[in-house]
VMD Tcl script that builds the backbone (N, CA, C; Angstrom):
set m [mol new atoms 555]
animate dup $m
set s [atomselect $m all]
$s set {name element resname resid chain x y z} {
  {N N UNK 1 A -37.203 4.701 5.427}
  {CA C UNK 1 A -37.253 3.320 5.802}
  {C C UNK 1 A -38.638 2.882 6.186}
  {N N UNK 2 A -38.948 1.713 5.728}
  {CA C UNK 2 A -40.262 1.147 6.050}
  {C C UNK 2 A -40.257 0.454 7.392}
  {N N UNK 3 A -40.766 0.959 8.433}
  {CA C UNK 3 A -40.790 0.430 9.757}
  {C C UNK 3 A -41.385 -1.025 9.855}
  {N N UNK 4 A -42.437 -1.272 9.152}
  {CA C UNK 4 A -43.102 -2.543 9.021}
  {C C UNK 4 A -42.131 -3.634 8.592}
  {N N UNK 5 A -41.413 -3.308 7.575}
  {CA C UNK 5 A -40.537 -4.251 6.937}
  {C C UNK 5 A -39.216 -4.515 7.976}
  {N N UNK 6 A -38.846 -3.419 8.500}
  {CA C UNK 6 A -37.738 -3.578 9.501}
  {C C UNK 6 A -38.172 -4.370 10.723}
  {N N UNK 7 A -39.256 -4.087 11.214}
  {CA C UNK 7 A -39.797 -5.068 12.295}
  {C C UNK 7 A -39.764 -6.409 11.817}
  {N N UNK 8 A -40.348 -6.760 10.712}
  {CA C UNK 8 A -40.349 -8.124 10.273}
  {C C UNK 8 A -39.086 -8.760 10.180}
  {N N UNK 9 A -38.012 -8.039 9.696}
  {CA C UNK 9 A -36.677 -8.511 9.588}
  {C C UNK 9 A -35.907 -8.574 10.837}
  {N N UNK 10 A -36.391 -7.968 11.903}
  {CA C UNK 10 A -35.650 -7.968 13.190}
  {C C UNK 10 A -36.473 -8.673 14.384}
  {N N UNK 11 A -37.487 -9.237 14.047}
  {CA C UNK 11 A -38.375 -9.794 15.090}
  {C C UNK 11 A -37.631 -10.796 15.949}
  {N N UNK 12 A -36.765 -11.632 15.533}
  {CA C UNK 12 A -36.146 -12.552 16.367}
  {C C UNK 12 A -35.039 -11.760 17.258}
  {N N UNK 13 A -34.444 -10.909 16.696}
  {CA C UNK 13 A -33.509 -10.134 17.603}
  {C C UNK 13 A -34.175 -9.309 18.637}
  {N N UNK 14 A -35.250 -8.737 18.166}
  {CA C UNK 14 A -35.960 -7.883 19.259}
  {C C UNK 14 A -36.551 -8.735 20.299}
  {N N UNK 15 A -37.113 -9.933 19.968}
  {CA C UNK 15 A -37.593 -10.866 21.005}
  {C C UNK 15 A -36.534 -11.300 21.899}
  {N N UNK 16 A -35.415 -11.641 21.367}
  {CA C UNK 16 A -34.267 -12.082 22.279}
  {C C UNK 16 A -33.832 -10.976 23.107}
  {N N UNK 17 A -33.690 -9.859 22.620}
  {CA C UNK 17 A -33.267 -8.759 23.469}
  {C C UNK 17 A -34.218 -8.356 24.601}
  {N N UNK 18 A -35.509 -8.502 24.177}
  {CA C UNK 18 A -36.653 -8.183 25.095}
  {C C UNK 18 A -36.606 -9.181 26.291}
  {N N UNK 19 A -36.413 -10.462 25.917}
  {CA C UNK 19 A -36.442 -11.467 26.906}
  {C C UNK 19 A -35.251 -11.324 27.798}
  {N N UNK 20 A -34.040 -11.027 27.265}
  {CA C UNK 20 A -32.885 -10.706 28.107}
  {C C UNK 20 A -33.192 -9.592 29.087}
  {N N UNK 21 A -33.701 -8.579 28.624}
  {CA C UNK 21 A -34.035 -7.346 29.545}
  {C C UNK 21 A -34.954 -7.887 30.650}
  {N N UNK 22 A -35.947 -8.593 30.343}
  {CA C UNK 22 A -36.812 -9.135 31.362}
  {C C UNK 22 A -36.159 -10.100 32.426}
  {N N UNK 23 A -35.261 -10.984 31.831}
  {CA C UNK 23 A -34.543 -11.870 32.755}
  {C C UNK 23 A -33.503 -11.010 33.622}
  {N N UNK 24 A -33.017 -9.971 33.131}
  {CA C UNK 24 A -32.021 -9.121 33.940}
  {C C UNK 24 A -32.846 -8.535 35.086}
  {N N UNK 25 A -34.073 -7.917 34.724}
  {CA C UNK 25 A -34.899 -7.269 35.620}
  {C C UNK 25 A -35.315 -8.352 36.779}
  {N N UNK 26 A -35.762 -9.399 36.454}
  {CA C UNK 26 A -36.333 -10.461 37.369}
  {C C UNK 26 A -35.176 -11.233 38.034}
  {N N UNK 27 A -33.933 -11.133 37.435}
  {CA C UNK 27 A -32.884 -11.992 37.929}
  {C C UNK 27 A -33.325 -13.477 38.103}
  {N N UNK 28 A -34.041 -13.958 37.038}
  {CA C UNK 28 A -34.470 -15.366 37.146}
  {C C UNK 28 A -33.832 -16.095 36.028}
  {N N UNK 29 A -33.603 -17.270 36.269}
  {CA C UNK 29 A -33.113 -18.186 35.293}
  {C C UNK 29 A -33.808 -19.618 35.341}
  {N N UNK 30 A -34.315 -19.976 34.218}
  {CA C UNK 30 A -34.836 -21.311 34.144}
  {C C UNK 30 A -36.050 -21.784 35.067}
  {N N UNK 31 A -36.886 -20.707 35.395}
  {CA C UNK 31 A -38.215 -20.997 36.105}
  {C C UNK 31 A -39.175 -21.678 35.177}
  {N N UNK 32 A -40.055 -22.285 35.750}
  {CA C UNK 32 A -40.993 -23.022 34.900}
  {C C UNK 32 A -41.771 -22.218 33.841}
  {N N UNK 33 A -42.005 -21.019 34.012}
  {CA C UNK 33 A -42.827 -20.326 32.951}
  {C C UNK 33 A -41.958 -19.611 31.952}
  {N N UNK 34 A -40.577 -19.707 32.137}
  {CA C UNK 34 A -39.730 -19.080 31.161}
  {C C UNK 34 A -39.856 -19.554 29.721}
  {N N UNK 35 A -39.940 -20.822 29.482}
  {CA C UNK 35 A -40.205 -21.286 28.139}
  {C C UNK 35 A -41.406 -20.559 27.510}
  {N N UNK 36 A -42.477 -20.573 28.293}
  {CA C UNK 36 A -43.620 -19.981 27.858}
  {C C UNK 36 A -43.466 -18.531 27.580}
  {N N UNK 37 A -42.673 -17.832 28.618}
  {CA C UNK 37 A -42.470 -16.404 28.364}
  {C C UNK 37 A -41.707 -16.086 27.102}
  {N N UNK 38 A -40.686 -16.797 26.935}
  {CA C UNK 38 A -39.846 -16.674 25.691}
  {C C UNK 38 A -40.684 -16.799 24.457}
  {N N UNK 39 A -41.530 -17.836 24.440}
  {CA C UNK 39 A -42.396 -18.124 23.259}
  {C C UNK 39 A -43.491 -16.850 23.153}
  {N N UNK 40 A -43.952 -16.498 24.219}
  {CA C UNK 40 A -44.953 -15.355 24.271}
  {C C UNK 40 A -44.309 -14.185 23.712}
  {N N UNK 41 A -43.056 -13.745 24.112}
  {CA C UNK 41 A -42.454 -12.622 23.573}
  {C C UNK 41 A -42.156 -12.592 22.137}
  {N N UNK 42 A -41.841 -13.732 21.609}
  {CA C UNK 42 A -41.617 -13.927 20.202}
  {C C UNK 42 A -42.877 -13.690 19.436}
  {N N UNK 43 A -44.070 -14.235 20.063}
  {CA C UNK 43 A -45.355 -14.009 19.347}
  {C C UNK 43 A -45.724 -12.540 19.397}
  {N N UNK 44 A -45.575 -11.990 20.457}
  {CA C UNK 44 A -46.046 -10.522 20.665}
  {C C UNK 44 A -45.147 -9.640 19.625}
  {N N UNK 45 A -43.840 -9.950 19.436}
  {CA C UNK 45 A -43.059 -9.105 18.543}
  {C C UNK 45 A -43.541 -9.373 17.103}
  {N N UNK 46 A -43.949 -10.612 16.785}
  {CA C UNK 46 A -44.466 -10.973 15.492}
  {C C UNK 46 A -45.850 -10.453 15.211}
  {N N UNK 47 A -46.454 -9.939 16.238}
  {CA C UNK 47 A -47.902 -9.239 16.007}
  {C C UNK 47 A -47.763 -7.837 15.814}
  {N N UNK 48 A -46.606 -7.107 16.004}
  {CA C UNK 48 A -46.356 -5.811 15.713}
  {C C UNK 48 A -46.302 -5.448 14.249}
  {N N UNK 49 A -45.548 -6.139 13.264}
  {CA C UNK 49 A -45.652 -5.573 11.891}
  {C C UNK 49 A -46.983 -5.481 11.262}
  {N N UNK 50 A -47.810 -6.459 11.401}
  {CA C UNK 50 A -49.166 -6.340 10.943}
  {C C UNK 50 A -50.094 -5.024 11.369}
  {N N UNK 51 A -49.642 -4.607 12.614}
  {CA C UNK 51 A -50.329 -3.360 13.087}
  {C C UNK 51 A -49.933 -2.098 12.393}
  {N N UNK 52 A -48.860 -2.298 11.406}
  {CA C UNK 52 A -48.461 -1.117 10.681}
  {C C UNK 52 A -48.854 -1.341 9.199}
  {N N UNK 53 A -49.561 -2.439 8.965}
  {CA C UNK 53 A -49.886 -2.784 7.523}
  {C C UNK 53 A -51.384 -2.434 7.235}
  {N N UNK 54 A -51.805 -2.964 6.106}
  {CA C UNK 54 A -53.106 -2.527 5.449}
  {C C UNK 54 A -54.210 -3.041 6.345}
  {N N UNK 55 A -54.007 -4.058 7.211}
  {CA C UNK 55 A -55.152 -4.580 8.074}
  {C C UNK 55 A -54.800 -4.201 9.398}
  {N N UNK 56 A -54.388 -2.949 9.661}
  {CA C UNK 56 A -53.988 -2.347 10.899}
  {C C UNK 56 A -54.963 -2.629 12.073}
  {N N UNK 57 A -56.313 -2.246 11.619}
  {CA C UNK 57 A -57.312 -2.307 12.690}
  {C C UNK 57 A -57.562 -3.627 13.248}
  {N N UNK 58 A -57.679 -4.640 12.446}
  {CA C UNK 58 A -57.767 -6.102 12.862}
  {C C UNK 58 A -56.574 -6.497 13.514}
  {N N UNK 59 A -55.434 -6.133 13.033}
  {CA C UNK 59 A -54.166 -6.534 13.710}
  {C C UNK 59 A -54.062 -5.942 15.142}
  {N N UNK 60 A -54.546 -4.665 15.326}
  {CA C UNK 60 A -54.563 -4.054 16.594}
  {C C UNK 60 A -55.420 -4.700 17.530}
  {N N UNK 61 A -56.489 -5.220 17.021}
  {CA C UNK 61 A -57.481 -5.976 17.906}
  {C C UNK 61 A -56.701 -7.215 18.464}
  {N N UNK 62 A -56.067 -7.886 17.619}
  {CA C UNK 62 A -55.246 -9.190 18.036}
  {C C UNK 62 A -54.206 -8.778 19.008}
  {N N UNK 63 A -53.505 -7.674 18.760}
  {CA C UNK 63 A -52.443 -7.270 19.637}
  {C C UNK 63 A -53.052 -6.907 21.052}
  {N N UNK 64 A -54.081 -6.291 21.079}
  {CA C UNK 64 A -54.776 -6.046 22.333}
  {C C UNK 64 A -55.213 -7.249 23.069}
  {N N UNK 65 A -55.665 -8.261 22.310}
  {CA C UNK 65 A -56.039 -9.539 22.945}
  {C C UNK 65 A -54.863 -10.250 23.532}
  {N N UNK 66 A -53.831 -10.221 22.761}
  {CA C UNK 66 A -52.542 -10.850 23.108}
  {C C UNK 66 A -51.975 -10.190 24.370}
  {N N UNK 67 A -51.909 -8.916 24.340}
  {CA C UNK 67 A -51.399 -8.250 25.526}
  {C C UNK 67 A -52.223 -8.244 26.719}
  {N N UNK 68 A -53.551 -8.540 26.495}
  {CA C UNK 68 A -54.514 -8.804 27.681}
  {C C UNK 68 A -54.046 -10.119 28.241}
  {N N UNK 69 A -53.913 -11.057 27.373}
  {CA C UNK 69 A -53.445 -12.387 27.872}
  {C C UNK 69 A -52.096 -12.335 28.601}
  {N N UNK 70 A -51.168 -11.526 28.004}
  {CA C UNK 70 A -49.818 -11.264 28.765}
  {C C UNK 70 A -49.990 -10.791 30.110}
  {N N UNK 71 A -50.916 -9.834 30.250}
  {CA C UNK 71 A -51.208 -9.277 31.715}
  {C C UNK 71 A -51.676 -10.380 32.602}
  {N N UNK 72 A -52.631 -11.207 32.089}
  {CA C UNK 72 A -53.158 -12.270 32.861}
  {C C UNK 72 A -52.128 -13.195 33.277}
  {N N UNK 73 A -51.142 -13.601 32.357}
  {CA C UNK 73 A -50.107 -14.405 32.661}
  {C C UNK 73 A -49.139 -13.779 33.763}
  {N N UNK 74 A -49.014 -12.444 33.678}
  {CA C UNK 74 A -48.092 -11.765 34.642}
  {C C UNK 74 A -48.444 -12.114 36.009}
  {N N UNK 75 A -49.688 -12.117 36.355}
  {CA C UNK 75 A -50.123 -12.426 37.784}
  {C C UNK 75 A -49.733 -13.834 38.057}
  {N N UNK 76 A -49.979 -14.758 37.222}
  {CA C UNK 76 A -49.655 -16.173 37.441}
  {C C UNK 76 A -48.094 -16.340 37.648}
  {N N UNK 77 A -47.402 -15.471 37.029}
  {CA C UNK 77 A -45.898 -15.545 37.066}
  {C C UNK 77 A -45.472 -14.901 38.358}
  {N N UNK 78 A -46.272 -14.338 39.074}
  {CA C UNK 78 A -45.915 -13.801 40.294}
  {C C UNK 78 A -45.424 -12.321 40.349}
  {N N UNK 79 A -45.610 -11.555 39.176}
  {CA C UNK 79 A -45.234 -10.218 39.010}
  {C C UNK 79 A -46.145 -9.239 39.889}
  {N N UNK 80 A -45.579 -8.181 40.171}
  {CA C UNK 80 A -46.428 -7.112 40.729}
  {C C UNK 80 A -46.958 -6.269 39.608}
  {N N UNK 81 A -48.008 -5.406 39.898}
  {CA C UNK 81 A -48.659 -4.709 38.748}
  {C C UNK 81 A -47.836 -3.975 37.926}
  {N N UNK 82 A -46.832 -3.199 38.640}
  {CA C UNK 82 A -45.902 -2.319 37.784}
  {C C UNK 82 A -44.876 -3.105 37.055}
  {N N UNK 83 A -44.688 -4.322 37.319}
  {CA C UNK 83 A -43.651 -5.041 36.522}
  {C C UNK 83 A -44.167 -5.496 35.247}
  {N N UNK 84 A -45.490 -5.848 35.072}
  {CA C UNK 84 A -45.963 -6.175 33.751}
  {C C UNK 84 A -45.869 -4.903 32.902}
  {N N UNK 85 A -46.078 -3.708 33.389}
  {CA C UNK 85 A -45.940 -2.453 32.676}
  {C C UNK 85 A -44.559 -2.371 32.223}
  {N N UNK 86 A -43.532 -2.544 33.156}
  {CA C UNK 86 A -42.123 -2.421 32.861}
  {C C UNK 86 A -41.838 -3.418 31.683}
  {N N UNK 87 A -42.259 -4.611 31.774}
  {CA C UNK 87 A -41.921 -5.621 30.794}
  {C C UNK 87 A -42.313 -5.091 29.450}
  {N N UNK 88 A -43.414 -4.687 29.298}
  {CA C UNK 88 A -43.899 -4.149 27.996}
  {C C UNK 88 A -43.127 -2.892 27.562}
  {N N UNK 89 A -42.777 -2.045 28.486}
  {CA C UNK 89 A -41.907 -0.827 28.111}
  {C C UNK 89 A -40.629 -1.159 27.744}
  {N N UNK 90 A -40.148 -2.317 28.200}
  {CA C UNK 90 A -38.770 -2.916 27.799}
  {C C UNK 90 A -38.831 -3.064 26.139}
  {N N UNK 91 A -39.946 -3.530 25.695}
  {CA C UNK 91 A -40.054 -3.787 24.254}
  {C C UNK 91 A -39.885 -2.501 23.496}
  {N N UNK 92 A -40.473 -1.382 23.994}
  {CA C UNK 92 A -40.398 -0.043 23.381}
  {C C UNK 92 A -38.856 0.297 23.359}
  {N N UNK 93 A -38.210 0.169 24.512}
  {CA C UNK 93 A -36.744 0.535 24.602}
  {C C UNK 93 A -35.891 -0.413 23.720}
  {N N UNK 94 A -36.153 -1.555 23.702}
  {CA C UNK 94 A -35.336 -2.509 22.796}
  {C C UNK 94 A -35.541 -2.062 21.375}
  {N N UNK 95 A -36.802 -1.855 20.980}
  {CA C UNK 95 A -36.995 -1.569 19.500}
  {C C UNK 95 A -36.326 -0.195 19.208}
  {N N UNK 96 A -36.543 0.806 20.045}
  {CA C UNK 96 A -36.013 2.219 19.619}
  {C C UNK 96 A -34.395 2.021 19.651}
  {N N UNK 97 A -33.758 1.266 20.634}
  {CA C UNK 97 A -32.405 1.212 20.670}
  {C C UNK 97 A -31.832 0.394 19.581}
  {N N UNK 98 A -32.510 -0.682 19.161}
  {CA C UNK 98 A -32.057 -1.509 18.078}
  {C C UNK 98 A -32.231 -0.586 16.649}
  {N N UNK 99 A -33.211 0.128 16.507}
  {CA C UNK 99 A -33.427 1.095 15.476}
  {C C UNK 99 A -32.227 2.040 15.365}
  {N N UNK 100 A -32.017 2.629 16.532}
  {CA C UNK 100 A -30.924 3.579 16.646}
  {C C UNK 100 A -29.573 3.089 16.313}
  {N N UNK 101 A -29.336 1.920 16.733}
  {CA C UNK 101 A -27.994 1.221 16.422}
  {C C UNK 101 A -27.878 0.515 15.119}
  {N N UNK 102 A -28.933 0.604 14.294}
  {CA C UNK 102 A -28.952 -0.180 13.089}
  {C C UNK 102 A -27.978 0.360 12.050}
  {N N UNK 103 A -27.383 1.597 12.178}
  {CA C UNK 103 A -26.568 2.042 11.208}
  {C C UNK 103 A -27.074 3.207 10.372}
  {N N UNK 104 A -26.275 3.861 9.703}
  {CA C UNK 104 A -26.609 5.141 8.904}
  {C C UNK 104 A -27.600 4.847 7.780}
  {N N UNK 105 A -27.706 3.596 7.241}
  {CA C UNK 105 A -28.691 3.332 6.204}
  {C C UNK 105 A -30.147 3.092 6.722}
  {N N UNK 106 A -30.203 2.713 7.870}
  {CA C UNK 106 A -31.569 2.517 8.553}
  {C C UNK 106 A -31.642 3.287 9.874}
  {N N UNK 107 A -31.039 4.480 9.865}
  {CA C UNK 107 A -31.109 5.292 11.055}
  {C C UNK 107 A -32.483 5.596 11.484}
  {N N UNK 108 A -32.542 5.820 12.780}
  {CA C UNK 108 A -33.880 6.098 13.324}
  {C C UNK 108 A -34.529 7.384 12.642}
  {N N UNK 109 A -33.712 8.393 12.183}
  {CA C UNK 109 A -34.250 9.557 11.603}
  {C C UNK 109 A -34.812 9.219 10.209}
  {N N UNK 110 A -34.461 8.113 9.641}
  {CA C UNK 110 A -35.062 7.845 8.287}
  {C C UNK 110 A -36.429 7.109 8.394}
  {N N UNK 111 A -36.845 6.680 9.541}
  {CA C UNK 111 A -38.140 6.153 9.713}
  {C C UNK 111 A -39.290 7.218 9.633}
  {N N UNK 112 A -40.330 6.921 8.957}
  {CA C UNK 112 A -41.489 7.812 8.856}
  {C C UNK 112 A -41.935 8.078 10.274}
  {N N UNK 113 A -41.996 9.438 10.613}
  {CA C UNK 113 A -42.532 9.747 11.972}
  {C C UNK 113 A -43.832 9.328 12.203}
  {N N UNK 114 A -44.734 9.266 11.275}
  {CA C UNK 114 A -46.065 8.770 11.509}
  {C C UNK 114 A -46.095 7.289 11.850}
  {N N UNK 115 A -45.148 6.450 11.359}
  {CA C UNK 115 A -44.981 5.022 11.800}
  {C C UNK 115 A -44.578 4.873 13.163}
  {N N UNK 116 A -43.587 5.745 13.503}
  {CA C UNK 116 A -43.206 5.740 14.952}
  {C C UNK 116 A -44.288 6.053 15.826}
  {N N UNK 117 A -45.105 7.035 15.587}
  {CA C UNK 117 A -46.299 7.333 16.393}
  {C C UNK 117 A -47.277 6.233 16.538}
  {N N UNK 118 A -47.455 5.642 15.398}
  {CA C UNK 118 A -48.443 4.523 15.282}
  {C C UNK 118 A -47.921 3.389 16.197}
  {N N UNK 119 A -46.590 3.000 16.051}
  {CA C UNK 119 A -45.994 2.071 16.844}
  {C C UNK 119 A -46.045 2.335 18.347}
  {N N UNK 120 A -45.698 3.629 18.652}
  {CA C UNK 120 A -45.794 3.990 20.128}
  {C C UNK 120 A -47.215 3.929 20.663}
  {N N UNK 121 A -48.195 4.280 19.797}
  {CA C UNK 121 A -49.605 4.065 20.311}
  {C C UNK 121 A -49.965 2.596 20.470}
  {N N UNK 122 A -49.428 1.726 19.596}
  {CA C UNK 122 A -49.799 0.312 19.686}
  {C C UNK 122 A -49.107 -0.256 21.044}
  {N N UNK 123 A -47.873 0.152 21.298}
  {CA C UNK 123 A -47.136 -0.286 22.511}
  {C C UNK 123 A -48.001 0.225 23.665}
  {N N UNK 124 A -48.391 1.485 23.510}
  {CA C UNK 124 A -49.254 2.062 24.767}
  {C C UNK 124 A -50.545 1.234 24.948}
  {N N UNK 125 A -51.245 0.827 23.882}
  {CA C UNK 125 A -52.438 -0.053 23.958}
  {C C UNK 125 A -52.108 -1.262 24.600}
  {N N UNK 126 A -50.906 -1.845 24.283}
  {CA C UNK 126 A -50.574 -3.136 24.931}
  {C C UNK 126 A -50.368 -2.961 26.457}
  {N N UNK 127 A -49.708 -1.910 26.878}
  {CA C UNK 127 A -49.454 -1.537 28.299}
  {C C UNK 127 A -50.801 -1.571 28.976}
  {N N UNK 128 A -51.779 -0.784 28.354}
  {CA C UNK 128 A -53.084 -0.639 28.944}
  {C C UNK 128 A -53.738 -1.953 29.102}
  {N N UNK 129 A -53.790 -2.722 27.999}
  {CA C UNK 129 A -54.482 -4.077 28.125}
  {C C UNK 129 A -53.898 -4.939 29.099}
  {N N UNK 130 A -52.543 -5.036 29.107}
  {CA C UNK 130 A -51.913 -5.877 30.177}
  {C C UNK 130 A -52.195 -5.472 31.501}
  {N N UNK 131 A -52.142 -4.199 31.760}
  {CA C UNK 131 A -52.460 -3.594 33.096}
  {C C UNK 131 A -53.871 -4.009 33.549}
  {N N UNK 132 A -54.842 -3.786 32.703}
  {CA C UNK 132 A -56.272 -4.129 32.938}
  {C C UNK 132 A -56.484 -5.623 33.278}
  {N N UNK 133 A -55.803 -6.505 32.378}
  {CA C UNK 133 A -55.948 -7.959 32.636}
  {C C UNK 133 A -55.333 -8.363 33.981}
  {N N UNK 134 A -54.255 -7.697 34.296}
  {CA C UNK 134 A -53.604 -7.971 35.498}
  {C C UNK 134 A -54.443 -7.744 36.770}
  {N N UNK 135 A -54.953 -6.569 36.786}
  {CA C UNK 135 A -55.922 -6.116 37.836}
  {C C UNK 135 A -57.146 -6.940 37.904}
  {N N UNK 136 A -57.722 -7.298 36.766}
  {CA C UNK 136 A -58.884 -8.039 36.758}
  {C C UNK 136 A -58.614 -9.422 37.317}
  {N N UNK 137 A -57.550 -10.114 36.848}
  {CA C UNK 137 A -57.187 -11.340 37.356}
  {C C UNK 137 A -56.951 -11.384 39.000}
  {N N UNK 138 A -56.244 -10.317 39.319}
  {CA C UNK 138 A -56.050 -10.117 40.859}
  {C C UNK 138 A -57.327 -9.961 41.546}
  {N N UNK 139 A -58.188 -9.191 40.989}
  {CA C UNK 139 A -59.505 -8.944 41.599}
  {C C UNK 139 A -60.272 -10.345 41.717}
  {N N UNK 140 A -60.329 -10.968 40.625}
  {CA C UNK 140 A -61.120 -12.285 40.639}
  {C C UNK 140 A -60.418 -13.200 41.551}
  {N N UNK 141 A -59.217 -13.347 41.577}
  {CA C UNK 141 A -58.402 -14.253 42.496}
  {C C UNK 141 A -58.845 -14.041 43.935}
  {N N UNK 142 A -58.939 -12.776 44.327}
  {CA C UNK 142 A -59.328 -12.345 45.658}
  {C C UNK 142 A -60.800 -12.607 45.904}
  {N N UNK 143 A -61.685 -12.318 44.931}
  {CA C UNK 143 A -63.095 -12.266 45.068}
  {C C UNK 143 A -63.557 -13.766 44.974}
  {N N UNK 144 A -63.130 -14.631 44.212}
  {CA C UNK 144 A -63.605 -15.886 43.899}
  {C C UNK 144 A -62.744 -16.958 44.554}
  {N N UNK 145 A -61.555 -16.678 45.010}
  {CA C UNK 145 A -60.747 -17.698 45.508}
  {C C UNK 145 A -60.005 -17.368 46.785}
  {N N UNK 146 A -58.841 -17.942 46.914}
  {CA C UNK 146 A -58.108 -17.682 48.064}
  {C C UNK 146 A -57.307 -16.519 48.071}
  {N N UNK 147 A -57.261 -15.863 46.971}
  {CA C UNK 147 A -56.421 -14.634 46.751}
  {C C UNK 147 A -54.983 -14.944 46.290}
  {N N UNK 148 A -54.738 -16.233 46.092}
  {CA C UNK 148 A -53.471 -16.668 45.581}
  {C C UNK 148 A -53.718 -17.300 44.188}
  {N N UNK 149 A -53.054 -16.980 43.199}
  {CA C UNK 149 A -53.212 -17.567 41.875}
  {C C UNK 149 A -52.557 -19.033 41.840}
  {N N UNK 150 A -52.905 -19.793 40.986}
  {CA C UNK 150 A -52.392 -21.149 40.747}
  {C C UNK 150 A -50.954 -21.089 40.246}
  {N N UNK 151 A -50.587 -20.005 39.589}
  {CA C UNK 151 A -49.151 -20.060 39.188}
  {C C UNK 151 A -49.209 -20.560 37.679}
  {N N UNK 152 A -48.102 -20.896 37.030}
  {CA C UNK 152 A -48.120 -21.359 35.730}
  {C C UNK 152 A -48.124 -22.859 35.584}
  {N N UNK 153 A -49.335 -23.292 35.310}
  {CA C UNK 153 A -49.605 -24.775 35.302}
  {C C UNK 153 A -49.339 -25.301 33.848}
  {N N UNK 154 A -49.323 -26.589 33.629}
  {CA C UNK 154 A -49.203 -27.128 32.336}
  {C C UNK 154 A -50.420 -26.876 31.505}
  {N N UNK 155 A -51.570 -26.808 32.194}
  {CA C UNK 155 A -52.922 -26.540 31.475}
  {C C UNK 155 A -52.740 -25.206 30.959}
  {N N UNK 156 A -52.307 -24.203 31.847}
  {CA C UNK 156 A -52.249 -22.788 31.460}
  {C C UNK 156 A -51.357 -22.683 30.218}
  {N N UNK 157 A -50.151 -23.292 30.342}
  {CA C UNK 157 A -49.117 -23.205 29.213}
  {C C UNK 157 A -49.819 -23.671 27.871}
  {N N UNK 158 A -50.545 -24.810 27.907}
  {CA C UNK 158 A -51.367 -25.393 26.736}
  {C C UNK 158 A -52.269 -24.323 26.199}
  {N N UNK 159 A -53.166 -23.794 27.073}
  {CA C UNK 159 A -54.158 -22.865 26.696}
  {C C UNK 159 A -53.565 -21.523 26.149}
  {N N UNK 160 A -52.520 -21.018 26.756}
  {CA C UNK 160 A -51.942 -19.803 26.201}
  {C C UNK 160 A -51.239 -20.065 24.837}
  {N N UNK 161 A -50.591 -21.255 24.766}
  {CA C UNK 161 A -49.998 -21.555 23.518}
  {C C UNK 161 A -51.043 -21.700 22.459}
  {N N UNK 162 A -52.169 -22.365 22.778}
  {CA C UNK 162 A -53.207 -22.553 21.794}
  {C C UNK 162 A -53.723 -21.135 21.293}
  {N N UNK 163 A -53.881 -20.206 22.280}
  {CA C UNK 163 A -54.414 -18.846 21.994}
  {C C UNK 163 A -53.508 -18.167 21.095}
  {N N UNK 164 A -52.280 -18.184 21.397}
  {CA C UNK 164 A -51.166 -17.486 20.703}
  {C C UNK 164 A -51.108 -17.941 19.204}
  {N N UNK 165 A -51.141 -19.221 19.109}
  {CA C UNK 165 A -51.210 -19.889 17.667}
  {C C UNK 165 A -52.538 -19.409 16.963}
  {N N UNK 166 A -53.563 -19.387 17.663}
  {CA C UNK 166 A -54.807 -18.808 16.941}
  {C C UNK 166 A -54.629 -17.386 16.550}
  {N N UNK 167 A -54.031 -16.548 17.302}
  {CA C UNK 167 A -53.888 -15.139 17.033}
  {C C UNK 167 A -52.825 -15.056 15.738}
  {N N UNK 168 A -51.749 -15.955 15.784}
  {CA C UNK 168 A -50.895 -15.963 14.675}
  {C C UNK 168 A -51.590 -16.355 13.320}
  {N N UNK 169 A -52.406 -17.448 13.455}
  {CA C UNK 169 A -53.115 -17.901 12.249}
  {C C UNK 169 A -54.036 -16.790 11.673}
  {N N UNK 170 A -54.697 -16.125 12.720}
  {CA C UNK 170 A -55.635 -15.066 12.299}
  {C C UNK 170 A -54.987 -13.957 11.495}
  {N N UNK 171 A -53.803 -13.602 12.139}
  {CA C UNK 171 A -52.983 -12.552 11.398}
  {C C UNK 171 A -52.461 -13.007 10.011}
  {N N UNK 172 A -52.090 -14.144 9.941}
  {CA C UNK 172 A -51.662 -14.793 8.659}
  {C C UNK 172 A -52.844 -14.740 7.611}
  {N N UNK 173 A -54.004 -15.051 8.178}
  {CA C UNK 173 A -55.173 -15.093 7.340}
  {C C UNK 173 A -55.408 -13.624 6.824}
  {N N UNK 174 A -55.189 -12.636 7.615}
  {CA C UNK 174 A -55.395 -11.203 7.138}
  {C C UNK 174 A -54.472 -10.928 5.955}
  {N N UNK 175 A -53.228 -11.479 6.113}
  {CA C UNK 175 A -52.317 -11.185 4.856}
  {C C UNK 175 A -52.753 -11.942 3.701}
  {N N UNK 176 A -53.372 -13.052 3.811}
  {CA C UNK 176 A -53.789 -13.788 2.722}
  {C C UNK 176 A -55.143 -13.420 2.265}
  {N N UNK 177 A -55.905 -12.658 3.023}
  {CA C UNK 177 A -57.167 -12.119 2.585}
  {C C UNK 177 A -58.266 -13.110 3.106}
  {N N UNK 178 A -57.941 -13.945 4.026}
  {CA C UNK 178 A -58.756 -14.986 4.341}
  {C C UNK 178 A -59.406 -14.958 5.775}
  {N N UNK 179 A -59.483 -13.828 6.391}
  {CA C UNK 179 A -59.811 -13.732 7.763}
  {C C UNK 179 A -61.372 -13.570 7.961}
  {N N UNK 180 A -61.961 -14.585 8.660}
  {CA C UNK 180 A -63.347 -14.394 9.120}
  {C C UNK 180 A -64.242 -13.855 8.063}
  {N N UNK 181 A -64.981 -12.848 8.373}
  {CA C UNK 181 A -66.092 -12.305 7.548}
  {C C UNK 181 A -65.325 -11.444 6.350}
  {N N UNK 182 A -64.071 -11.110 6.498}
  {CA C UNK 182 A -63.308 -10.471 5.414}
  {C C UNK 182 A -63.119 -11.235 4.242}
  {N N UNK 183 A -62.959 -12.690 4.588}
  {CA C UNK 183 A -62.683 -13.515 3.367}
  {C C UNK 183 A -63.960 -13.837 2.643}
  {N N UNK 184 A -65.092 -13.675 3.255}
  {CA C UNK 184 A -66.429 -13.942 2.592}
  {C C UNK 184 A -67.006 -12.742 1.877}
  {N N UNK 185 A -66.485 -11.624 2.103}
  {CA C UNK 185 A -67.031 -10.379 1.557}
  {C C UNK 185 A -66.662 -10.257 0.035}
}
mol reanalyze $m
mol bondsrecalc $m
mol representation Tube
mol addrep $m
């Protein structure tokens, strides 16, 4: 089974399950940042399939930038450092469980082991980037300010949405062969 295609076909399901796992962990319903969080999770899941495609290196760069942004947002959402790691680990668990439960035609055993290793490495990179961003944001909040972050403001929501859409367009450009210097080569 082609893991990239499977991820593309199951993006919505994976994002919804991931969001549910996070909401259960946080026992939160309807807080201000949840709309952004749900949107962010959908974007992150949609960034995974290109990481298994022919433009893997460029897609991984975008994935790392997006997960760095996710870590920065985690501090604004009031998470502890370990919680941002847990949230990204939930994506791994949801993905593997959904793959396992997919049935005999798409059994986990039929996925190319190399693709599973690549996916695992990509998810690990995301955890690292989110952790680094979280710690950086916390450090600068203490160093340059009161030590308390502003939370999720409307300006922050707009900025993150703009960046996520930019990442999405950049990935789409990769598929169309129109990305930055690659399009001019």
